[in-house]
Structure formats: structure tokens, C-alpha cells
N, C-alpha and C positions, 0 to 999 in steps of 0.2 A: 740307601746315597743321606747322606748327613746335608741339611738345610745348607747353602750358602746365603751367609749372612749380605743385608746390600751394601757395607763398604768393599767388602772384596768380590761382590758382585761385579761392581761401576770398576775398579782397580783392574778387571779380565778383561770383562765388555771394553776399557780405552782402552789397555794393550791390545787385544785382537784388531781394534780399528787401527793403530798407529802401526803395526802388523802388515795390515793389509794396505794399508796407505801409503809404505813406505815401496810393498814390494809392486805398485803398481809402477810410480813416483820412479824407482831404478830402472823399471821395466820399460819406461821410455811411457807409458801414461796405455789407457785405453786403447785397442784400435781400435782404428781411424774408421767412421764408413764414409760411404759413396755422400749421404743424407746428411750425416753431419758436417763436413767442411761443403755442402751445396752443389758436385762432382753430378755430373749428369742431368739436371734436374728435371730432365721432359720425359713427358710418358705420351705416345698413344697408339689410337687403333686406326692403321692404312689403310686406304683401298688402293685403288684406280682411277686415275681423271677420268670422272665421262660427262657431256655435256656441261652445261655454265657453271651446277652448284660445286665448287670446288673449295674446300674448307682445310682441308687434313688427308691431302692424295697425294700419289705418287705419279706426275707428269711422265713422265722418264728416266735415262739413266743420270743423269744430273740436274730435271730436277724436282722440285718437289709444292707444295703447299701446304702451309703448317700451321693452323690457327687464324686461318686467312692472312697469309701473310703469302706471296709465292716467293722462293727463294731455290736460287740457284747454288749448285753446290760449286764453292771456290777453287777448291785442291784439284777439280777434274775437267774430263771431256769425255762424254760418250757416244756413241753413233746414234745416226739420230735415224729417229722410228717417221716422222712426220712427214719427212722427205728424202729417208734416203736416194745414194748413189748408185745404189745396187742392193742387190735382194741378199746377201750377205752382210750388208752393215746394217741392213733393219733384223735380219736376225740377232744380230752381233746385240743390235739397241735392244729389243723385243727382252735378251735373253738379263740385262744391265739393268733394265727397268725391275722385274720382276727378283734378280736378285738383292736390287736398293730396297724393294718394299719389303722381303723377308730380314735383312741385317738392321729396317729400322724397326720392324715389328717384336724383334727379339729384345727386346727390355731401355731398357731409361735413352736418355743418350744429350751432348751438348750441340750448342750451337757455336760458334767461334766466330767471333769478325776477325776482316780482315785490313787491309788497310786501306780501304772504300765500301761504303754501303753498300751501292747498286749500281746497276750494271747501266748502259744505257736502253736496254728495255726496262726500264725499274724495278728490276728483281734486286730483292735482297741477298750478296753476297753473303755464304757462310761454310764453312768447314763443320761436317757432324762428325762431332767422335764420341765414342764412349768407351768409357776408364783412359781417356789420354791419345786413344787411337784412332786417325784417322778412318771411318766406313768407306770414301771417297778411295784411300789407298787400298784395303782390301779389296771390290774392285780391281784394280793397278792390277796388284798379285794374282790375282783369278783371271786377267786377259779382258777384262769387259772394259774397262775405262783402259786411258794415258793421264800422265800429270797434264796439268795443265800448264800451256807451256805461253799462254795469253794468243791463239788463235785455232779455229778446228783443222781439223785432218783431214784428207781423204781415205775413209775404212775402206775401200773397193782396191 
């Protein structure tokens, strides 16, 4: 193969760069990743809350601790496990707790604020999402929660 002269090399390289730029520009740009736009910035290894040391753990199907903050999932209500009205409510509440644990540990997530920052118990009110989809809505779809309606219902 003949040696390419320096001016020819520059011309070919510039033409290739221009063609690549145009291909990316005309296709809408490079693929956007969630890291590039700051979507789902949080990730943690959650466990079940025990005792008084609560940093990052799941309390029940609609309450977690994350980085030392107690968070009430604002878009759902799940059955009670600490003072259930009946055995079936406790069973369903335990299922919701362990399902939420699994969902949180599946990957990155976001905490979205709502119209007020905290509830009357001082818990931060947030909707937990992944890829723009509510993890609470997943629990609703699976029959382990209901959409929050402003009050707790009787699960018995």
C-alpha cells in the first residue's frame, strides 16, 4: 500500500469526522443514558428494619428508611403489619414489605417530591420511581397495595 501524504490524511480524517458528526446529529444524537440525564440517581442495599439502628431498610410495604431519613411512600397504602386488624391483613402486609424490599434492591431509583414534604408523623413523603414508573404502582398492580386516597382502609 502506498504511503498516504500528510495533507491527504488530514483531508480524509476531517471528512470521516464530519460524516460521523452528521450521522449522529441527524439521528437525534447519541443514545441518552439514565446516568447522563440524572434519572434514578439513588441505589442502595436495603434490608428489613430491626431495632433502633435504621439507616437504609424497609419498615413495611409503604415505609422505608433511606440514608437515615424515614420515608412514607406517598402514592400507596399497604396493609398494616405492626397492628393489623386480622391475620390476613398481616400476611398481605408482610408480602408487600418483602416485595418492596426486592423492588428497591433491583436497581437505581428516584425519590419524587409531592405537594407537601412531610406527613403529620414527620416522615418525608416521596414517590419512588424507576425509569419513570412508580414502584408503588407495581405493588398496586400485584394486589399488595392500593393507591393512596387520603385515608387508610380496612384490609380485613
